[in-house]
N, C-alpha and C positions, 0 to 999 in steps of 0.2 A: 887558304890559300889564293895562290897565284894563277891569274890565265896573263896571255899574248896578248899585243899590241899593236899596234902601226907607230911607232916615232915619227916626227916631220923631216929625218934620216931614210925614210922608210927603211929600218931598220928594226925588228918582228923587236916588241921591250915587256917583259913582262907585269903585270896595271895588278893591281890589290881589287880581289870582292868586297860585294857589300857589308857589312856587321854583322847581315842575321844573315846572310847566305855562310859566313863562319861559322859562326856560332852551330852552326847545323851540321856543319861539313861533315865528314866518316871518321878522319882524324883529331883528337882531340889535343891540342895544349896544351903545354904547365899550366896553364891562365887558365883554361879551364877549366882544368882537376885544381885547382886552388880553388878557383871559386867553389867549385860543385862541393869540393867539404866543407867549404864555412859554409854553402847556404842551405845548401841541402843535404849535411848532416848536422856540424857544431849547432849551426843559428836554430833552427828548432828546440833541437834542446834546450839551449838558453833560451829562448825565448817560453816555454813552457815553467821553466825556472823561476823566474822571473814576472811570469803573469804578472800585468799590472791590471786587467782587466778583462779581458776572458772567458776561465774557468776557474780559477783558484779567488783574485780577485777583484777588485771593481772600482769605480769612484764613490766614497762615501756611502757603500752598501757590499752587497755581494754580485757577486763575479752577471755577466751576463745572459751567459749562452753556461750556464753552469751542466743543463740538464742534457749536454752533449759533447762530456767532458771526457768520458770514458771514447765517446763513439771517436773520437779527433784524433784520444791519444793513442789507441790501438790499432787507426788506420796509420797517424804519423810514424808509426814507429815500426809498423810494416811495411810501408816507405822505405823507411830508409835501408831496415835490413835489408829490404830488398834494393837498395842501390850499392852497399858497399862491396859485395863481393863484385856484381860490375863494374862498378870501378877498379876493383882489385886484379879482375879475372879475364874480364869482355871476353876474348874473339875461347878462351878454355870452356866458356856455361855450353849448358843446351839449352836449348830451348828462349832460344833468344826473343824470338816477340812473343809469349812468352812473356820475360819483362815486360817486353817494350810496352804491352794491353798496362803490368801493371805501373809502371811510371806515368805514360798517357793520363791515366786516370788519376796517379797524386796528382797532378800537374793544374789536370783542371781544376781538383778539389781545392789545392793550394790558391789557382787565382778566384776563384768565390771567397773562400777565406779570406783572402784579402778585399775584398771588392764588399760583404760584409763589414768588417773592421770598417772599413774607410771612413767611416763621416766619425768613428771614435778615435779610431790613427789621426788625422786631421785638428780632434776638440784636443787630444793629447798631448801636441805639440805645443800648443796656449800654456793646458795646466803643467804637464809633467814632460821631464822630454823623455822619458821611458812610451810618450804614444807612437813618437816612433819603429818601435818594437812590433810595429799595427805594419810596418812596411814589408818585412819583412817578406812571408807567406808572394808580395809576388816574385822575388827576387825566388824566394823557394818552385815556383812554378818552375820558370827559366826551366834550372834544376833539372826537373824533373819530364819538361815537356822538351828538351832536350838531348837528354840520354834516355828517353821513350824512341823519339826520331831513330836514335840510332844503334838502339837493340835493334826497332822494328827494321830495318834497313839491315841491319847488319848478317840475317839468317836470308837464304834465299828459300821461298813457300815453295811446300812439296803438292800443294795444289793447285785446282785451277778456282778463276770465280768466285764466286762468295764463300768457299769453302776455302781463300786466302783470309778472309778477315776472322778466321774458327780462332787459333789464341789472340791472339786478338784481343774479341773480345771476350773471351773468358779468361785472361788476365784483370781487365777492367771491374769482371763479374766477383773474377775473388778479392779483390783492393779491395771494394763496396761490400759483398756479403758477409767473407768473413769476417773485419771489424764491426758489420751493424748484428750477428750471430750471439757474439764474444759478448757486449759491449750490452747487446738486453738479457741474457744472464745472469753477466753481472749488477747488474740493476737491481736483477732480483735480487741474489744475495744478499747486498748491501742494503736495500727497501726493507728486507725482514727485516738482517739484521738490528737495522734504526728500530726499527715494527717496538726488536724485543728485547730492548735496550733503554726503550720508556717507556712500555706500555707491563715487559716481565716484570719477574719478581727477579731481586738479588741474583742467586746463582743464575740465572736466564741470559740474565744483565752481563753477566761477566763472562759465561764463553760466546753471548754472541757481541760483547768491548772485542774480545782472543781473533778471534774471526772477524770485526772490521781493519784491527791493529796490521794485517796484510794489506786490507785494498782501501787503505785512507788515503792513499794517493791519491785515488779514483771516488771517491766519496764526498767528496767538499761540498756538494750542495746539499747531499741526506746528510752530511754530519752538522749543518746548520737547524737541521728541525729540534738538535738534541740542543742548542743552546736558545732557538724559540720559546719551548716544552721548560727549558732550567726559568727562562727570564720569569716564566707565567706561574710557576709551580708554586705554592702556599707551606706545600709539607718542606719543613726543612731535612728531614732525614729523605726524601724522594730526591729532595733535590744539590743532599753529598750524593748522595748517591751516581747522582747525574754527573756532577762535577768529578767525579771517581772514574768512570764511565768512559770522558771525557778524555779528560787527564789521560788515561792508558791505553786510549787508541791513536790519537796525535802527540802526545808530546806535552803540550799548551795549554797552558790555564782555559776554561773558559769568560772566566769574565775577559778580556781579554781579546776571543775570539767575539761578545756583544760587542762588547764598544767597538771595534769594526763594524759592525752591522748592523746597528745602532747610528752609526757614525752620519 
């Protein structure tokens, strides 16, 4: 955005506004759209796919925050699903202030994730280059905060006073509440199914393995329980059943995962 300034010759000349003011201006530039797609959609997906330490892998062992994997995946999925139509349609979308609340919550959440991962990201720069992935949440936070502010300003409030904030607060509540409720339900199903694989008879283990096969992406920490029991199991037939179940669920060899966990 440009403003008018007075030159030395007394003629008004356009002056360029500050960096952050341009980032949060109402009109999005082509560069901003490219940045939003790259760091609001593509980069988070790549982070989850090549996750070096947080939810699926770790430095010489299990992931650091495996217990929050489902919650973070669902939260990020909701944010991406909200961001995509906003970037494509913008003015045509109803409920812009509600969308703004969802995106603002995503920005705050991503900034918090970045701060939590920061010590490990800095360490990762010295150990593995993949530590750079830990800085992506900060860029993603900018995307969601910027678009959340734009969505908030794009719709004239229909109420006065504190009621103006209701759509924003509802959006934040949805962004947090829906992933929390869904992750709780999924974690309960996964935990119960893993118990059946570990403790049940062959029929129960087979049925539980089929359920877990569809949830394997969201079951990393719980599946490592099967690996740990396999390691300590002394009954050869039981050991073979656990190995077969793990193979069916993940498509991977349990011996390989055991070496990773014990490394």
